[in-house]
C-alpha positions as CSV (number, residue, x, y, z in Angstrom):
1,X,0.1,0.1,0.0
2,X,1.1,3.6,-1.0
3,X,1.6,6.3,1.2
4,X,-1.2,8.8,-0.1
5,X,0.7,11.9,-0.6
6,X,-0.3,15.1,-2.6
7,X,2.0,13.9,-5.6
8,X,0.5,10.3,-5.4
9,X,-3.0,11.3,-5.6
10,X,-2.5,13.8,-8.1
11,X,-0.8,11.0,-10.3
12,X,-3.4,8.7,-9.8
13,X,-5.4,8.0,-13.4
14,X,-9.1,8.2,-13.3
15,X,-10.8,4.8,-13.4
16,X,-12.0,3.5,-16.7
17,X,-14.9,1.5,-15.3
18,X,-16.2,1.4,-11.5
19,X,-14.4,2.9,-8.5
20,X,-10.9,2.0,-7.6
21,X,-9.7,2.1,-3.7
22,X,-6.6,3.0,-2.4
23,X,-5.5,2.7,0.9
24,X,-3.1,4.8,3.0
25,X,0.0,2.6,4.2
26,X,0.3,4.8,7.4
27,X,-3.0,5.8,8.6
28,X,-5.2,2.7,8.6
29,X,-8.8,3.6,7.6
30,X,-7.6,6.6,5.1
31,X,-8.8,5.5,1.7
32,X,-8.9,7.5,-1.7
33,X,-12.0,6.4,-3.9
34,X,-11.1,6.9,-7.5
35,X,-13.9,6.8,-10.0
36,X,-14.5,7.9,-13.7
37,X,-14.3,11.6,-13.1
38,X,-14.0,12.0,-9.2
39,X,-11.4,11.2,-6.5
40,X,-13.0,11.1,-3.1
41,X,-11.3,10.8,0.4
42,X,-13.1,8.7,3.0
43,X,-12.1,7.3,6.4
44,X,-13.3,3.9,6.8
45,X,-13.1,1.5,9.9
46,X,-14.8,-1.6,11.5
47,X,-16.9,-0.6,14.8
48,X,-19.2,-2.9,16.6
49,X,-19.1,-5.4,13.8
50,X,-20.1,-3.0,11.3
51,X,-18.3,-0.8,8.3
52,X,-18.3,2.8,9.3
53,X,-17.3,5.0,6.4
54,X,-17.2,8.6,6.7
55,X,-16.9,11.2,3.9
56,X,-14.0,13.5,3.9
57,X,-14.3,15.4,0.8
58,X,-13.3,15.5,-3.0
59,X,-9.8,16.0,-4.2
60,X,-8.3,18.1,-4.9
61,X,-10.5,20.4,-3.3
62,X,-9.3,18.5,0.1
63,X,-5.7,18.0,-0.1
64,X,-3.9,15.1,0.6
65,X,-2.4,16.6,3.7
66,X,-6.0,17.9,4.9
67,X,-7.4,14.3,4.3
68,X,-4.5,12.9,6.5
69,X,-4.8,15.3,9.4
70,X,-8.9,14.6,9.2
71,X,-8.5,10.9,9.1
72,X,-6.1,10.9,12.2
73,X,-8.5,12.9,14.1
74,X,-11.1,10.2,13.2
75,X,-8.8,7.7,14.3
76,X,-8.3,9.1,17.6
77,X,-11.9,9.9,18.2
78,X,-13.1,6.2,17.2
79,X,-10.4,5.1,19.5
80,X,-12.2,6.7,22.3
81,X,-15.8,5.4,21.5
82,X,-16.8,8.3,19.5
83,X,-17.1,5.8,16.4
84,X,-20.0,4.1,17.7
85,X,-22.5,7.1,16.9
86,X,-20.5,7.6,13.7
87,X,-22.8,7.4,10.5
88,X,-22.5,4.5,8.4
89,X,-21.3,5.1,4.7
90,X,-23.7,6.1,1.9
91,X,-24.8,2.6,0.1
92,X,-23.6,2.2,-3.3
93,X,-26.2,2.4,-6.2
94,X,-26.2,-1.4,-6.5
95,X,-26.7,-2.0,-2.9
96,X,-29.5,0.7,-2.7
97,X,-31.3,-0.7,-6.1
98,X,-31.4,-4.2,-4.6
99,X,-33.1,-2.9,-1.2
100,X,-35.5,-0.8,-3.0
101,X,-36.4,-3.6,-5.6
102,X,-36.8,-5.9,-2.3
103,X,-40.0,-3.7,-1.2
104,X,-42.9,-5.7,-0.9
105,X,-45.1,-2.8,-1.9
106,X,-43.4,-2.5,-5.2
107,X,-44.9,-3.1,-8.5
108,X,-45.2,-6.3,-10.3
109,X,-42.0,-8.3,-11.3
110,X,-42.1,-6.7,-14.7
111,X,-41.8,-3.3,-13.5
112,X,-38.9,-4.5,-11.3
113,X,-37.2,-5.9,-14.2
114,X,-37.7,-2.7,-16.2
115,X,-35.6,-1.1,-13.2
116,X,-32.9,-3.3,-13.6
117,X,-32.9,-3.1,-17.2
118,X,-32.8,0.8,-17.1
119,X,-29.7,0.5,-14.4
120,X,-27.7,-2.0,-16.5
121,X,-28.0,-0.2,-19.7
122,X,-27.5,3.4,-18.8
123,X,-25.9,3.6,-15.4
124,X,-24.0,0.6,-15.2
125,X,-20.6,2.7,-14.3
126,X,-22.2,4.3,-11.3
127,X,-23.6,0.7,-9.6
128,X,-20.5,0.6,-7.5
129,X,-20.3,4.0,-6.6
130,X,-21.3,5.3,-3.3
131,X,-24.7,7.6,-3.7
132,X,-23.2,10.4,-2.4
133,X,-20.4,10.4,-5.1
134,X,-23.1,10.8,-7.7
135,X,-23.1,14.7,-8.0
136,X,-25.6,16.8,-10.0
137,X,-23.2,17.5,-12.6
138,X,-22.9,13.8,-13.4
139,X,-26.8,13.2,-13.7
140,X,-27.3,16.3,-15.8
141,X,-24.5,14.8,-18.1
142,X,-25.9,11.4,-18.2
143,X,-29.1,12.7,-19.0
144,X,-27.9,14.8,-22.0
145,X,-26.1,11.8,-23.0
146,X,-29.2,9.6,-23.5
147,X,-31.2,12.5,-24.9
148,X,-31.2,10.7,-28.7
149,X,-34.5,9.0,-26.8
150,X,-36.0,11.6,-24.7
151,X,-38.3,9.4,-22.7
152,X,-35.4,6.9,-22.4
153,X,-33.4,9.6,-20.6
154,X,-36.2,10.3,-18.5
155,X,-37.0,6.9,-17.3
156,X,-33.4,6.0,-16.6
157,X,-32.7,9.0,-14.3
158,X,-36.2,9.0,-12.5
159,X,-35.4,5.1,-11.7
160,X,-32.3,6.5,-10.1
161,X,-34.3,9.4,-8.2
162,X,-36.3,6.5,-6.6
163,X,-33.8,4.5,-5.6
164,X,-31.9,7.6,-4.2
165,X,-34.8,8.8,-2.4
166,X,-35.8,5.6,-0.9
167,X,-32.0,5.5,0.3
168,X,-32.8,8.6,2.1
169,X,-35.1,7.1,4.6
170,X,-32.0,5.2,6.1
171,X,-29.0,7.3,5.2
172,X,-27.9,10.9,6.0
173,X,-28.1,12.1,2.1
174,X,-28.5,15.5,0.5
175,X,-31.6,16.1,-1.7
176,X,-31.3,13.9,-4.8
177,X,-29.0,15.4,-7.5
178,X,-31.5,14.8,-10.3
179,X,-33.1,18.2,-8.9
180,X,-30.6,19.6,-11.5
181,X,-32.1,18.0,-14.6
182,X,-34.3,19.7,-16.9
183,X,-36.6,16.7,-17.8
184,X,-37.5,16.4,-21.7
185,X,-41.1,16.8,-22.6
186,X,-42.7,13.4,-23.5
187,X,-45.2,13.5,-26.1
188,X,-47.3,10.2,-26.1
189,X,-47.5,8.2,-29.3
190,X,-51.4,8.1,-29.1
191,X,-51.6,6.1,-32.6
192,X,-54.1,3.6,-33.3
193,X,-54.5,1.0,-36.0
194,X,-57.0,2.9,-38.4
195,X,-57.5,0.1,-40.9
196,X,-58.0,-3.0,-39.3
197,X,-58.8,-5.0,-42.8
198,X,-55.0,-4.1,-43.7
199,X,-53.9,-5.3,-40.2
200,X,-55.7,-8.6,-40.6
201,X,-53.9,-9.1,-44.1
202,X,-50.3,-8.2,-42.3
203,X,-51.4,-10.7,-39.3
204,X,-52.2,-13.1,-41.8
205,X,-48.9,-12.7,-43.6
206,X,-46.5,-13.4,-40.6
207,X,-44.4,-16.6,-41.1
208,X,-44.3,-17.5,-37.2
209,X,-47.9,-18.4,-36.4
210,X,-47.4,-18.1,-32.8
211,X,-46.6,-14.0,-33.4
212,X,-49.7,-14.2,-35.6
213,X,-51.8,-15.3,-32.5
214,X,-50.1,-13.0,-30.0
215,X,-51.1,-9.9,-31.8
216,X,-54.5,-10.9,-32.5
217,X,-54.7,-11.8,-28.9
218,X,-53.2,-8.4,-27.8
219,X,-56.1,-6.8,-30.2
220,X,-59.1,-8.4,-28.8
221,X,-58.1,-8.4,-25.0
222,X,-56.1,-4.9,-24.8
223,X,-53.5,-6.6,-22.6
224,X,-50.4,-4.8,-22.1
225,X,-47.5,-6.4,-24.1
226,X,-45.5,-8.0,-21.3
227,X,-48.6,-9.2,-19.8
228,X,-49.3,-11.1,-23.0
229,X,-45.8,-12.3,-23.4
230,X,-45.4,-13.5,-20.0
231,X,-49.0,-15.2,-20.0
232,X,-49.2,-18.9,-18.6
233,X,-52.0,-21.3,-19.2
234,X,-52.4,-21.5,-15.3
235,X,-54.0,-17.8,-15.6
236,X,-56.1,-18.7,-18.3
237,X,-59.4,-19.6,-16.9
238,X,-62.9,-20.7,-18.6
239,X,-64.5,-17.2,-18.3
240,X,-61.3,-14.9,-17.3
241,X,-57.7,-14.4,-17.3
242,X,-56.1,-13.9,-13.7
243,X,-52.8,-11.8,-13.7
244,X,-51.8,-12.2,-10.0
245,X,-49.7,-9.1,-10.3
246,X,-49.7,-6.2,-12.8
247,X,-48.0,-2.9,-13.4
248,X,-50.1,-1.0,-11.1
249,X,-49.0,-3.2,-8.1
250,X,-52.4,-5.2,-8.0
251,X,-53.9,-8.2,-9.3
252,X,-56.4,-8.3,-12.3
253,X,-59.1,-10.5,-13.7
254,X,-60.2,-9.9,-17.2
255,X,-63.1,-11.4,-18.8
256,X,-63.0,-13.4,-21.9
257,X,-65.1,-15.1,-24.4
258,X,-65.3,-18.3,-26.3
259,X,-63.8,-16.3,-29.1
260,X,-60.5,-15.8,-27.0
261,X,-60.3,-19.4,-26.5
262,X,-60.5,-20.1,-30.3
263,X,-57.6,-17.6,-30.7
264,X,-55.5,-19.0,-28.4
265,X,-56.5,-22.8,-29.6
266,X,-53.4,-23.3,-31.6
267,X,-51.3,-22.4,-28.8
268,X,-52.4,-25.2,-26.7
269,X,-50.3,-28.4,-27.8
270,X,-47.0,-26.1,-27.8
271,X,-46.5,-25.8,-23.9
272,X,-47.7,-26.6,-20.9
273,X,-46.5,-23.7,-19.2
274,X,-46.3,-20.7,-21.6
275,X,-49.0,-19.4,-23.9
276,X,-46.5,-18.0,-26.5
277,X,-43.9,-20.3,-25.9
278,X,-40.3,-20.0,-27.7
279,X,-37.8,-22.8,-27.8
280,X,-34.8,-20.5,-28.4
281,X,-35.6,-17.9,-25.2
282,X,-33.8,-18.4,-22.1
283,X,-36.8,-17.7,-20.2
284,X,-39.3,-19.9,-22.0
285,X,-41.6,-17.5,-24.0
286,X,-41.2,-15.2,-26.7
287,X,-39.3,-11.8,-25.8
288,X,-39.4,-9.9,-29.2
289,X,-42.3,-10.7,-31.5
290,X,-42.0,-9.6,-35.0
291,X,-42.1,-6.0,-35.9
292,X,-44.7,-4.5,-37.8
293,X,-45.9,-1.5,-38.6
294,X,-48.4,-2.0,-36.1
295,X,-46.3,-1.8,-32.3
296,X,-48.1,-3.7,-29.4
297,X,-49.4,-0.7,-27.6
298,X,-51.2,0.6,-30.7
299,X,-53.3,-2.9,-30.3
300,X,-54.0,-1.7,-26.9
301,X,-55.0,1.7,-27.6
302,X,-57.1,0.4,-30.8
303,X,-59.0,-1.9,-28.3
304,X,-59.8,1.5,-26.0
305,X,-60.9,3.4,-29.1
306,X,-63.0,0.9,-30.7
307,X,-64.9,0.2,-27.3
308,X,-65.7,3.9,-27.1
309,X,-66.9,4.4,-30.4
310,X,-68.9,1.0,-30.0
311,X,-70.7,2.8,-27.3
312,X,-68.9,1.7,-23.8
313,X,-68.3,3.9,-21.1
314,X,-64.9,4.9,-20.6
315,X,-65.4,4.0,-17.0
316,X,-65.9,0.3,-18.2
317,X,-63.1,0.5,-20.8
318,X,-60.6,1.6,-18.1
319,X,-61.7,-1.2,-16.0
320,X,-60.9,-3.6,-18.9
321,X,-57.5,-2.1,-19.4
322,X,-56.8,-2.2,-15.8
323,X,-56.2,1.5,-15.2
324,X,-56.4,3.1,-12.0
325,X,-59.7,5.1,-11.6
326,X,-59.4,9.0,-10.8
327,X,-62.4,9.0,-8.4
328,X,-62.4,7.7,-4.9
329,X,-65.6,6.0,-5.5
330,X,-63.8,4.1,-8.1
331,X,-60.8,3.4,-6.4
332,X,-62.0,2.2,-3.2
333,X,-65.6,1.3,-3.2
334,X,-66.9,0.3,-6.9
335,X,-65.6,-3.3,-7.5
336,X,-67.7,-4.4,-10.7
337,X,-67.7,-8.2,-11.0
338,X,-66.4,-10.3,-14.2
339,X,-69.8,-11.1,-15.3
340,X,-70.7,-7.3,-15.0
341,X,-67.8,-6.7,-17.3
342,X,-68.7,-9.4,-19.9
343,X,-71.2,-7.7,-22.1
344,X,-68.7,-4.8,-22.8
345,X,-66.1,-7.2,-23.8
346,X,-68.4,-8.9,-26.2
347,X,-69.5,-5.4,-27.6
348,X,-65.8,-4.7,-28.1
349,X,-65.0,-7.9,-29.7
350,X,-68.0,-8.1,-32.1
351,X,-67.3,-4.6,-33.3
352,X,-63.3,-5.4,-33.8
353,X,-64.1,-9.0,-35.9
354,X,-66.5,-6.5,-37.9
355,X,-63.9,-3.8,-38.7
356,X,-61.0,-7.0,-39.2
357,X,-63.4,-8.7,-41.8
358,X,-62.0,-8.6,-45.3
């Protein structure tokens, strides 16, 4: 281990990935964390079976000599027992994310995997950094670097913000550095399938029959893409589909008709578990259905649009789409049964069949 002098600290190169740690050879516990853009002094010591890490400050704002003097003072204080009340060092983004994603009240597994994917794709080089080392400048710069897809940039840094703010409940952290971000305006796509006869021809022309059924089932149920992709036969009942956990954090029962069973009939012999199986997929089901001019969410918006045009009340359409009602009555009191929603589903499917007919 080297002696962390001013010259040594100045000559250390920034890390290419993750965070490198340099321990001082003379003052036990003094460490310099070196990331891609910053060098930070800490004092670290095991007290009562727990690792206590105290932030000293950034180099070169805090010189090597100042850091050494501070660390020596902290070592003396901890030797007298003051370390027992010292704050445990801020968690890394990775460990804070693990705690956040373990919350029992968090949404579905799909939502959790989405957050993990955001971290791995866009914030992977931050995962080993303590949260208090991720600055406002860093989050603003990353947000700008991801600006080619504005909604993706917003989602990645909002995921970080949720994790950071959850960690603030336990650790003495400053306000989230995302306060410095100017969020990009997100304009909803809003497109629907205007020509369902052309859609029918497009679907019938797909080479993969599983993908054909997938898109048809999306249109006639209004399900979200991931809800359909991960659908299991155990969730398909005679008169409804039961999803134990959905995007909004609750279970959902969707009434289905004989028509839906007929759509799914070709899938029955292919897998005992997955409705839309894929032998090439690691997870067992299709993950990337063939790309069309009509994306999966257009099917969901089309289901809703056709429903309203067919005379179904928006409140009922929202129930079929598993949207959270806006009113207190809708959220806490009204619980319409599957049988009460079935006539509306029949009305929608009849209209869809009529518009799809070649």
